[in-house]
Biopython code that builds the backbone (N, CA, C, O; Angstrom):
import numpy as np
from Bio.PDB.StructureBuilder import StructureBuilder

atoms = [
    (1, "MET", "N", (-99.937, 123.507, -129.611)),
    (1, "MET", "CA", (-100.402, 124.609, -128.789)),
    (1, "MET", "C", (-99.493, 124.688, -127.562)),
    (1, "MET", "O", (-99.329, 123.703, -126.842)),
    (2, "ASN", "N", (-98.909, 125.850, -127.330)),
    (2, "ASN", "CA", (-98.027, 125.979, -126.168)),
    (2, "ASN", "C", (-98.826, 126.385, -124.932)),
    (2, "ASN", "O", (-100.034, 126.602, -125.016)),
    (3, "GLY", "N", (-98.158, 126.486, -123.792)),
    (3, "GLY", "CA", (-98.817, 126.778, -122.516)),
    (3, "GLY", "C", (-99.525, 128.110, -122.492)),
    (3, "GLY", "O", (-100.613, 128.225, -121.928)),
    (4, "LYS", "N", (-98.914, 129.142, -123.109)),
    (4, "LYS", "CA", (-99.540, 130.476, -123.106)),
    (4, "LYS", "C", (-100.818, 130.475, -123.941)),
    (4, "LYS", "O", (-101.816, 131.072, -123.538)),
    (5, "GLN", "N", (-100.802, 129.815, -125.092)),
    (5, "GLN", "CA", (-101.994, 129.754, -125.931)),
    (5, "GLN", "C", (-103.100, 128.977, -125.221)),
    (5, "GLN", "O", (-104.271, 129.351, -125.279)),
    (6, "PHE", "N", (-102.715, 127.892, -124.552)),
    (6, "PHE", "CA", (-103.686, 127.086, -123.829)),
    (6, "PHE", "C", (-104.328, 127.897, -122.707)),
    (6, "PHE", "O", (-105.545, 127.863, -122.527)),
    (7, "SER", "N", (-103.497, 128.632, -121.949)),
    (7, "SER", "CA", (-104.017, 129.461, -120.856)),
    (7, "SER", "C", (-104.927, 130.560, -121.381)),
    (7, "SER", "O", (-105.961, 130.856, -120.782)),
    (8, "SER", "N", (-104.547, 131.158, -122.489)),
    (8, "SER", "CA", (-105.382, 132.203, -123.087)),
    (8, "SER", "C", (-106.703, 131.625, -123.558)),
    (8, "SER", "O", (-107.748, 132.259, -123.410)),
    (9, "GLY", "N", (-106.665, 130.423, -124.127)),
    (9, "GLY", "CA", (-107.882, 129.766, -124.591)),
    (9, "GLY", "C", (-108.824, 129.469, -123.437)),
    (9, "GLY", "O", (-110.034, 129.670, -123.542)),
    (10, "ILE", "N", (-108.267, 128.992, -122.345)),
    (10, "ILE", "CA", (-109.090, 128.709, -121.158)),
    (10, "ILE", "C", (-109.692, 130.000, -120.615)),
    (10, "ILE", "O", (-110.858, 130.021, -120.221)),
    (11, "ALA", "N", (-108.913, 131.072, -120.591)),
    (11, "ALA", "CA", (-109.409, 132.353, -120.088)),
    (11, "ALA", "C", (-110.577, 132.842, -120.940)),
    (11, "ALA", "O", (-111.572, 133.330, -120.405)),
    (12, "VAL", "N", (-110.465, 132.715, -122.242)),
    (12, "VAL", "CA", (-111.540, 133.151, -123.142)),
    (12, "VAL", "C", (-112.803, 132.314, -122.896)),
    (12, "VAL", "O", (-113.907, 132.856, -122.847)),
    (13, "VAL", "N", (-112.640, 131.015, -122.745)),
    (13, "VAL", "CA", (-113.784, 130.139, -122.493)),
    (13, "VAL", "C", (-114.448, 130.507, -121.168)),
    (13, "VAL", "O", (-115.673, 130.591, -121.094)),
    (14, "LEU", "N", (-113.658, 130.727, -120.129)),
    (14, "LEU", "CA", (-114.213, 131.085, -118.827)),
    (14, "LEU", "C", (-114.954, 132.420, -118.878)),
    (14, "LEU", "O", (-116.011, 132.565, -118.264)),
    (15, "ILE", "N", (-114.412, 133.382, -119.596)),
    (15, "ILE", "CA", (-115.079, 134.681, -119.736)),
    (15, "ILE", "C", (-116.409, 134.512, -120.463)),
    (15, "ILE", "O", (-117.408, 135.115, -120.072)),
    (16, "CYS", "N", (-116.432, 133.698, -121.515)),
    (16, "CYS", "CA", (-117.678, 133.449, -122.255)),
    (16, "CYS", "C", (-118.718, 132.781, -121.362)),
    (16, "CYS", "O", (-119.893, 133.146, -121.404)),
    (17, "ILE", "N", (-118.306, 131.819, -120.563)),
    (17, "ILE", "CA", (-119.234, 131.144, -119.650)),
    (17, "ILE", "C", (-119.790, 132.140, -118.638)),
    (17, "ILE", "O", (-120.990, 132.145, -118.363)),
    (18, "PHE", "N", (-118.917, 132.988, -118.080)),
    (18, "PHE", "CA", (-119.353, 133.982, -117.108)),
    (18, "PHE", "C", (-120.357, 134.952, -117.724)),
    (18, "PHE", "O", (-121.386, 135.253, -117.117)),
    (19, "LEU", "N", (-120.060, 135.438, -118.925)),
    (19, "LEU", "CA", (-120.962, 136.389, -119.581)),
    (19, "LEU", "C", (-122.293, 135.729, -119.917)),
    (19, "LEU", "O", (-123.342, 136.358, -119.777)),
    (20, "THR", "N", (-122.271, 134.493, -120.351)),
    (20, "THR", "CA", (-123.507, 133.778, -120.652)),
    (20, "THR", "C", (-124.344, 133.597, -119.390)),
    (20, "THR", "O", (-125.558, 133.796, -119.417)),
    (21, "ALA", "N", (-123.707, 133.224, -118.293)),
    (21, "ALA", "CA", (-124.422, 133.054, -117.031)),
    (21, "ALA", "C", (-125.023, 134.373, -116.570)),
    (21, "ALA", "O", (-126.125, 134.390, -116.022)),
    (22, "SER", "N", (-124.325, 135.464, -116.779)),
    (22, "SER", "CA", (-124.830, 136.777, -116.389)),
    (22, "SER", "C", (-126.060, 137.150, -117.202)),
    (22, "SER", "O", (-127.011, 137.715, -116.662)),
    (23, "ILE", "N", (-126.051, 136.844, -118.471)),
    (23, "ILE", "CA", (-127.184, 137.172, -119.337)),
    (23, "ILE", "C", (-128.398, 136.329, -118.951)),
    (23, "ILE", "O", (-129.519, 136.837, -118.913)),
    (24, "VAL", "N", (-128.186, 135.069, -118.672)),
    (24, "VAL", "CA", (-129.283, 134.169, -118.331)),
    (24, "VAL", "C", (-129.955, 134.576, -117.022)),
    (24, "VAL", "O", (-131.176, 134.466, -116.903)),
    (25, "THR", "N", (-129.194, 135.041, -116.047)),
    (25, "THR", "CA", (-129.756, 135.366, -114.744)),
    (25, "THR", "C", (-130.226, 136.814, -114.638)),
    (25, "THR", "O", (-130.766, 137.198, -113.601)),
    (26, "ALA", "N", (-130.039, 137.625, -115.669)),
    (26, "ALA", "CA", (-130.464, 139.013, -115.617)),
    (26, "ALA", "C", (-131.977, 139.099, -115.764)),
    (26, "ALA", "O", (-132.595, 138.257, -116.415)),
    (27, "GLY", "N", (-132.564, 140.117, -115.159)),
    (27, "GLY", "CA", (-133.994, 140.332, -115.283)),
    (27, "GLY", "C", (-134.689, 140.259, -113.941)),
    (27, "GLY", "O", (-134.046, 140.093, -112.904)),
    (28, "PRO", "N", (-136.015, 140.383, -113.965)),
    (28, "PRO", "CA", (-136.774, 140.309, -112.723)),
    (28, "PRO", "C", (-136.851, 138.875, -112.208)),
    (28, "PRO", "O", (-136.904, 137.927, -112.991)),
    (29, "VAL", "N", (-136.856, 138.729, -110.889)),
    (29, "VAL", "CA", (-137.007, 137.419, -110.251)),
    (29, "VAL", "C", (-138.044, 137.572, -109.156)),
    (29, "VAL", "O", (-137.796, 138.228, -108.144)),
    (30, "ILE", "N", (-139.209, 136.965, -109.358)),
    (30, "ILE", "CA", (-140.294, 137.097, -108.378)),
    (30, "ILE", "C", (-140.042, 136.170, -107.192)),
    (30, "ILE", "O", (-139.636, 135.020, -107.364)),
    (31, "THR", "N", (-140.285, 136.680, -105.998)),
    (31, "THR", "CA", (-140.201, 135.868, -104.789)),
    (31, "THR", "C", (-141.507, 136.024, -104.025)),
    (31, "THR", "O", (-141.975, 137.137, -103.787)),
    (32, "VAL", "N", (-142.080, 134.900, -103.649)),
    (32, "VAL", "CA", (-143.323, 134.876, -102.886)),
    (32, "VAL", "C", (-143.106, 133.921, -101.721)),
    (32, "VAL", "O", (-143.230, 132.708, -101.885)),
    (33, "PRO", "N", (-142.781, 134.456, -100.543)),
    (33, "PRO", "CA", (-142.492, 133.587, -99.408)),
    (33, "PRO", "C", (-143.656, 132.660, -99.039)),
    (33, "PRO", "O", (-143.432, 131.518, -98.637)),
    (34, "LEU", "N", (-144.873, 133.133, -99.170)),
    (34, "LEU", "CA", (-146.048, 132.342, -98.820)),
    (34, "LEU", "C", (-146.987, 132.377, -100.021)),
    (34, "LEU", "O", (-147.677, 133.374, -100.238)),
    (35, "ASP", "N", (-147.020, 131.301, -100.804)),
    (35, "ASP", "CA", (-147.842, 131.318, -102.012)),
    (35, "ASP", "C", (-149.232, 130.714, -101.806)),
    (35, "ASP", "O", (-150.048, 130.712, -102.728)),
    (36, "GLN", "N", (-149.505, 130.205, -100.611)),
    (36, "GLN", "CA", (-150.828, 129.685, -100.293)),
    (36, "GLN", "C", (-151.179, 130.063, -98.856)),
    (36, "GLN", "O", (-150.306, 130.230, -98.004)),
    (37, "TYR", "N", (-152.466, 130.193, -98.615)),
    (37, "TYR", "CA", (-152.917, 130.480, -97.258)),
    (37, "TYR", "C", (-154.277, 129.822, -97.079)),
    (37, "TYR", "O", (-155.162, 129.991, -97.917)),
    (38, "ASP", "N", (-154.449, 129.084, -96.006)),
    (38, "ASP", "CA", (-155.713, 128.405, -95.718)),
    (38, "ASP", "C", (-156.539, 129.290, -94.793)),
    (38, "ASP", "O", (-156.184, 129.487, -93.631)),
    (39, "PHE", "N", (-157.634, 129.818, -95.311)),
    (39, "PHE", "CA", (-158.516, 130.658, -94.508)),
    (39, "PHE", "C", (-159.386, 129.840, -93.562)),
    (39, "PHE", "O", (-160.060, 130.399, -92.696)),
    (40, "GLY", "N", (-159.373, 128.540, -93.722)),
    (40, "GLY", "CA", (-160.226, 127.708, -92.884)),
    (40, "GLY", "C", (-161.671, 127.840, -93.321)),
    (40, "GLY", "O", (-161.947, 128.183, -94.470)),
    (41, "SER", "N", (-162.587, 127.572, -92.415)),
    (41, "SER", "CA", (-164.022, 127.698, -92.713)),
    (41, "SER", "C", (-164.433, 129.158, -92.564)),
    (41, "SER", "O", (-164.174, 129.794, -91.542)),
    (42, "VAL", "N", (-165.076, 129.669, -93.601)),
    (42, "VAL", "CA", (-165.535, 131.062, -93.582)),
    (42, "VAL", "C", (-166.999, 131.066, -93.989)),
    (42, "VAL", "O", (-167.370, 130.490, -95.011)),
    (43, "ALA", "N", (-167.821, 131.712, -93.192)),
    (43, "ALA", "CA", (-169.247, 131.803, -93.514)),
    (43, "ALA", "C", (-169.442, 132.653, -94.756)),
    (43, "ALA", "O", (-168.742, 133.644, -94.963)),
    (44, "GLU", "N", (-170.397, 132.258, -95.577)),
    (44, "GLU", "CA", (-170.679, 132.995, -96.803)),
    (44, "GLU", "C", (-171.028, 134.440, -96.468)),
    (44, "GLU", "O", (-171.785, 134.712, -95.537)),
    (45, "GLY", "N", (-170.468, 135.348, -97.238)),
    (45, "GLY", "CA", (-170.713, 136.773, -97.031)),
    (45, "GLY", "C", (-169.721, 137.435, -96.087)),
    (45, "GLY", "O", (-169.721, 138.658, -95.949)),
    (46, "THR", "N", (-168.876, 136.642, -95.434)),
    (46, "THR", "CA", (-167.878, 137.194, -94.524)),
    (46, "THR", "C", (-166.680, 137.682, -95.327)),
    (46, "THR", "O", (-166.175, 136.970, -96.194)),
    (47, "GLU", "N", (-166.232, 138.887, -95.039)),
    (47, "GLU", "CA", (-165.061, 139.421, -95.715)),
    (47, "GLU", "C", (-163.805, 138.918, -95.013)),
    (47, "GLU", "O", (-163.671, 139.042, -93.795)),
    (48, "VAL", "N", (-162.908, 138.362, -95.775)),
    (48, "VAL", "CA", (-161.623, 137.936, -95.231)),
    (48, "VAL", "C", (-160.522, 138.620, -96.022)),
    (48, "VAL", "O", (-160.630, 138.806, -97.234)),
    (49, "VAL", "N", (-159.475, 138.987, -95.325)),
    (49, "VAL", "CA", (-158.386, 139.719, -95.962)),
    (49, "VAL", "C", (-157.066, 139.068, -95.587)),
    (49, "VAL", "O", (-156.855, 138.691, -94.435)),
    (50, "ARG", "N", (-156.192, 138.941, -96.550)),
    (50, "ARG", "CA", (-154.830, 138.437, -96.300)),
    (50, "ARG", "C", (-153.900, 139.120, -97.288)),
    (50, "ARG", "O", (-154.143, 139.099, -98.494)),
    (51, "ASP", "N", (-152.848, 139.719, -96.784)),
    (51, "ASP", "CA", (-151.835, 140.334, -97.644)),
    (51, "ASP", "C", (-150.785, 139.301, -98.006)),
    (51, "ASP", "O", (-150.315, 138.556, -97.146)),
    (52, "PHE", "N", (-150.421, 139.257, -99.264)),
    (52, "PHE", "CA", (-149.332, 138.413, -99.733)),
    (52, "PHE", "C", (-148.194, 139.320, -100.153)),
    (52, "PHE", "O", (-148.379, 140.212, -100.981)),
    (53, "VAL", "N", (-147.034, 139.102, -99.596)),
    (53, "VAL", "CA", (-145.874, 139.921, -99.917)),
    (53, "VAL", "C", (-145.195, 139.327, -101.150)),
    (53, "VAL", "O", (-144.846, 138.147, -101.177)),
    (54, "ILE", "N", (-145.019, 140.156, -102.151)),
    (54, "ILE", "CA", (-144.355, 139.740, -103.381)),
    (54, "ILE", "C", (-143.117, 140.607, -103.531)),
    (54, "ILE", "O", (-143.193, 141.833, -103.452)),
    (55, "GLY", "N", (-141.992, 139.971, -103.744)),
    (55, "GLY", "CA", (-140.746, 140.707, -103.872)),
    (55, "GLY", "C", (-140.077, 140.480, -105.217)),
    (55, "GLY", "O", (-140.453, 139.583, -105.972)),
    (56, "ASN", "N", (-139.104, 141.288, -105.496)),
    (56, "ASN", "CA", (-138.312, 141.171, -106.716)),
    (56, "ASN", "C", (-136.843, 141.163, -106.321)),
    (56, "ASN", "O", (-136.301, 142.187, -105.903)),
    (57, "THR", "N", (-136.206, 140.020, -106.451)),
    (57, "THR", "CA", (-134.784, 139.923, -106.122)),
    (57, "THR", "C", (-133.916, 140.006, -107.370)),
    (57, "THR", "O", (-132.704, 139.805, -107.298)),
    (58, "GLY", "N", (-134.519, 140.296, -108.495)),
    (58, "GLY", "CA", (-133.768, 140.422, -109.746)),
    (58, "GLY", "C", (-133.181, 141.807, -109.905)),
    (58, "GLY", "O", (-133.214, 142.637, -108.997)),
    (59, "ASP", "N", (-132.644, 142.024, -111.087)),
    (59, "ASP", "CA", (-131.991, 143.309, -111.348)),
    (59, "ASP", "C", (-132.738, 144.145, -112.399)),
    (59, "ASP", "O", (-132.171, 145.058, -113.000)),
    (60, "ALA", "N", (-134.013, 143.818, -112.605)),
    (60, "ALA", "CA", (-134.842, 144.594, -113.527)),
    (60, "ALA", "C", (-136.231, 144.737, -112.915)),
    (60, "ALA", "O", (-136.591, 144.017, -111.984)),
    (61, "GLU", "N", (-136.999, 145.670, -113.449)),
    (61, "GLU", "CA", (-138.342, 145.928, -112.939)),
    (61, "GLU", "C", (-139.235, 144.703, -113.130)),
    (61, "GLU", "O", (-139.251, 144.098, -114.201)),
    (62, "LEU", "N", (-139.968, 144.349, -112.094)),
    (62, "LEU", "CA", (-140.924, 143.244, -112.142)),
    (62, "LEU", "C", (-142.304, 143.817, -112.423)),
    (62, "LEU", "O", (-142.795, 144.654, -111.665)),
    (63, "VAL", "N", (-142.925, 143.379, -113.491)),
    (63, "VAL", "CA", (-144.261, 143.836, -113.867)),
    (63, "VAL", "C", (-145.208, 142.664, -113.725)),
    (63, "VAL", "O", (-144.996, 141.612, -114.329)),
    (64, "ILE", "N", (-146.263, 142.842, -112.922)),
    (64, "ILE", "CA", (-147.227, 141.775, -112.670)),
    (64, "ILE", "C", (-148.533, 142.144, -113.386)),
    (64, "ILE", "O", (-149.109, 143.206, -113.150)),
    (65, "THR", "N", (-148.982, 141.248, -114.259)),
    (65, "THR", "CA", (-150.223, 141.462, -114.997)),
    (65, "THR", "C", (-151.072, 140.196, -114.930)),
    (65, "THR", "O", (-150.578, 139.129, -114.567)),
    (66, "HIS", "N", (-152.309, 140.314, -115.271)),
    (66, "HIS", "CA", (-153.240, 139.180, -115.348)),
    (66, "HIS", "C", (-153.342, 138.417, -114.025)),
    (66, "HIS", "O", (-153.174, 137.198, -113.988)),
    (67, "VAL", "N", (-153.611, 139.130, -112.967)),
    (67, "VAL", "CA", (-153.769, 138.502, -111.659)),
    (67, "VAL", "C", (-155.182, 137.927, -111.543)),
    (67, "VAL", "O", (-156.162, 138.605, -111.849)),
    (68, "LYS", "N", (-155.276, 136.677, -111.101)),
    (68, "LYS", "CA", (-156.577, 136.029, -110.935)),
    (68, "LYS", "C", (-156.677, 135.441, -109.539)),
    (68, "LYS", "O", (-155.698, 134.924, -109.000)),
    (69, "THR", "N", (-157.857, 135.521, -108.961)),
    (69, "THR", "CA", (-158.095, 134.872, -107.676)),
    (69, "THR", "C", (-158.493, 133.434, -107.926)),
    (69, "THR", "O", (-158.973, 133.088, -109.006)),
    (70, "GLY", "N", (-158.293, 132.606, -106.930)),
    (70, "GLY", "CA", (-158.586, 131.188, -107.156)),
    (70, "GLY", "C", (-159.520, 130.616, -106.144)),
    (70, "GLY", "O", (-159.854, 129.433, -106.212)),
]
sb = StructureBuilder()
sb.init_structure("model")
sb.init_model(0)
sb.init_chain("A")
sb.init_seg("    ")
for serial, (resi, resn, name, xyz) in enumerate(atoms, 1):
    if name == "N":
        sb.init_residue(resn, " ", resi, " ")
    sb.init_atom(name, np.array(xyz, "f"), 0.0, 1.0, " ", f" {name:<3s}", serial, name[0])
structure = sb.get_structure()
């Protein structure tokens, strides 16, 4: 194998690695800066409200289903 063939082979391998990495990282990526919040002591029957910001840093639409409170 001469130098040009070797360089071409390396270039092909690098392109394949890059394309594979791109495919693996494509899609929605959920980000939740604050995934827990302590409300402290709350009397029964008291309404408490807290907004949780959910973001999508991916490159596809993020669809959220089956949300449950805990």
